[in-house]
C-alpha positions, 0 to 999 in steps of 0.5 A: 480634165480638172479645172486647172488643166483647162485654164492652163491651155487656154492661158498658154493659148492666149499667151502664144497668140500675144507673142505672135502679134507682137513679133508680127507688129515689131517685123512689120507683118512678118512673124519672124521679125525679119520683114522690115530687116529684109527691106532695109538689106534691100535698100542698103544692097540697091544704095551700094550698086548705085554708088558703085555704078555711079563711081565707075560711069562718072569718072569721079575715081579718075578725077581723084587720081588726077588731083593726087597726081598734081599734089605729088608733082607740087611736093616733089617740086617744094622738095626740090626748092627747099633742097637747093635752098638748104645746099646754097645756105651751106658753107663752102668746103674750107671756109671758116665757120 
């Protein structure tokens, strides 16, 4: 083995160690860089499960549906009042315009 082959192997080894350390540091301790991603995914899944459970148990969706039905009734009433007013404002048949 000559000097250049040995130097190349040493540089290759040191570079590999540096890459592994950077990946370890960026990944929160995982060589593949997925340690923090796995934690974040687990956090998101836990929050989603909590939101799904909370929405079903507190009846929030029922309250929203009740409110929507009430608003629909109000819109229907307003439409009827406007329609009656418009009909009352029409001239009688045969009346001059």
